[in-house]
N, C-alpha and C positions, 0 to 999 in steps of 0.2 A: 645594653645599647644597640643591639645589632637593627633594631627598628629604626635607627637613625642613620644608617649605613647610606640607603639611598638617597634620603634628603642632604644629607652632608655633601654627596657628591653632586647633587644638583646645584647646590650653593658654590661649590667650587667654580662650576661650570658659569654661573651667573656673574661670578666676581671676575672670571676671563673677560666676559663680554664688557663690563663695567670698566676694567684697565683699557681694554680696547678703545672706549668710548670718551675717556675722562682725559681732561687736558691739565688739569691741576696737579702739581706733582706730589702735594700732600694726600690727594684722593688716591691716587696711583699707589703710593705707599701703603695707605692704610687698607685699601683692598688687598694688597699682599700679604699685610700682616693678620687679616682676617682669613685668609686661605692657610695661614701658616697653622692658626689655632684649629681650624677644620681638618686639616690633615693629622693634629694631634688626636683630635676626638675620633678620626676615622680608624687610628691605630687601634685605639680601644675596641672601637666598634666592628672591626674586622675578626675579633677573636670571640669564641665562646666563653672561655677563661680567662678571666683576668690575673695576669701573673705580675709578680714584681719587675721582671725584664720588660714585659709590655707596658707596663705603667712609667718605667722610667724612660724608654724610648720616645713613649708620647709627652711625657715633659720635657724632654730635650727638644722635640720637634716643635713644642708649643714656645719655649725658651728661646729658642733660635730664631724660627722662623715668624713665631707669632711677636716676640717682644724685642729681643736684642738687636737682629739686624734690622727692623725698621727703625729702632733709636737711633742707631750709627746712622742710617739714609737721612733720615730727618735733621742729624746734626751736619750732614754733608750739605743737604739742602740749605741750611740756613748759613752754613759756611760761604757756600758759593752766590748766594742770595739770589737765587731764582725761584720763582714760584710755579710758571707755567710752562711746560714744553711746547713751545711754539713752532707752527709752520713743520709738522713733521713730512717725513717725504711722502707718505699716503695719509689723506686726510680723515679724520676720525669716522666719519660716518661711513666711507669705503673700508676702513679698518674694521668697523664693527659688521659690515656686511661681511666682509670676508671670513671674520670669526664666527659669525652663525652660519654661515655656508661650510666652512670648514668643521664645526660640530655636528651639524648634519652628516658631512659626509664621513665621520669618524664613527659614528652610530652603525651607517651602512657597511664600512669597511670591516668594523670589528666584528660582524655578523658573519663577514666572509671567511673568516681564520678558523682553521680546524682547531686551534687552541680554545677557542669559544666555547666549545661544547664540552670540554674539562673543567670548565668554572661553574663554582657553586651558584645556585639560582640567586643568592643574594648578593653575588659579586658580579652581577651581569653589565652593571654601568661601569665597572672598574676600566676595560679595556677602551670604550669610546671615550670615556672621562681622561684616561691618561693620554690619548692621541691628540684630543682636543686642547689640553694644557699644555703639551710641549708645542704643539701648533702656535698656540697664542703667544708663550713665550717667545720662539722663534720671530713670529711677526714683530713683536715688540721691540726685539734686538736690532731688526733691521730695518725697522722704519721709522723710529724715534731719533730724534738728534742729540738730546741732552744725555750725558754719560751715566747721571743716575738713573734716568727712565730705563737705559739699558741694562744696569744693574738688575733692576726689577724684573726685567726681561728675562736673563738670567736665572733669577730666583723661582720666576713662574715655571721656566723650562724644566727645572730641577723638581719641581713641586709634582710634575707630570711624572716623571722617571720614580719619584717616590710613591705615587699611586699605584704604578705599575707592579711595584714592588709590594703592595698589600695584594694584589690580586693572585701573586706567587708564594704566598706567604709561608705556605707548606715547604716549597723548596729552596727558598733563600733564608739567610741565617740574619738575626739582626744585627751580627757584628758587621755587617755588609752595610746595612742601613745607616749606622752609626757612622761608619767612616764615609759614607756621603754626605751626610751632615757636617761632618768635621770639614772635609773639604771645601764644602759651601763655605763653611766660617770662616776658613782661611782666605778663599777667594773673595769674599766681602771686603775683607782687610785689605787685601792687595788692591782692588778698585778703589778704596777709600783713598789709600795713597797715592794712586794714579792721579785720582781726580784733584788732589789737594796740590800734588806737584805742577798738574796742568793747569791748573786757576792761578798758582803763582808766578808761573813763568809767561803764560799766553793770555790771561784775563779771560779766558772763554771755556765753556765745557761743550760748546757746539761740535758736534762730530764732524758736519761738513767744512766747517771753516778749519778745523783742525786738520783734515785730508789735505787742504792746500799747499800744508807745510812739507809734503812728501816729496816733491822737488827739490 
């Protein structure tokens, strides 16, 4: 599956841009789920030999990022009864433009790093893809009003870190990668509890309105 490595990374980058340009929460969550599936396939494609450990990590990534976490987010969306993330702090078109510029800048920046020379040719897109995905996650986190969308931003940010781990696959152990996945799993549950309590107490999940309570 090594021939699918670069196309899968390109699909991750395209999904980043889709998330930045989408306003409907269902579409945003669906894009993050597809990204999770792509990361699981990337785990397999990054290895010349498919072992039990590689397969296990890929299945965990797909199961958590591509199936379970999106289902939890869909449930939270239905419980809160919202469809769109309206009036983001930065509009959808400017967000998309920033994401596109950031992706281009990530490619240029990655080429200037000394570590880039030590990467195998088949992993040439790992660094720029990682940087661009982390940037997308941060952008979603700071510019979207709905708490559920911000959870997706955190998920995308962690996806970028996961991609970086693929590039350093010989230097990092799978135990660390599994630990990151489990940390994310716990974080999603915590965010779900927070969203539920916020909705129950204040009847809103708009981060801008909730910030008015700090006084």
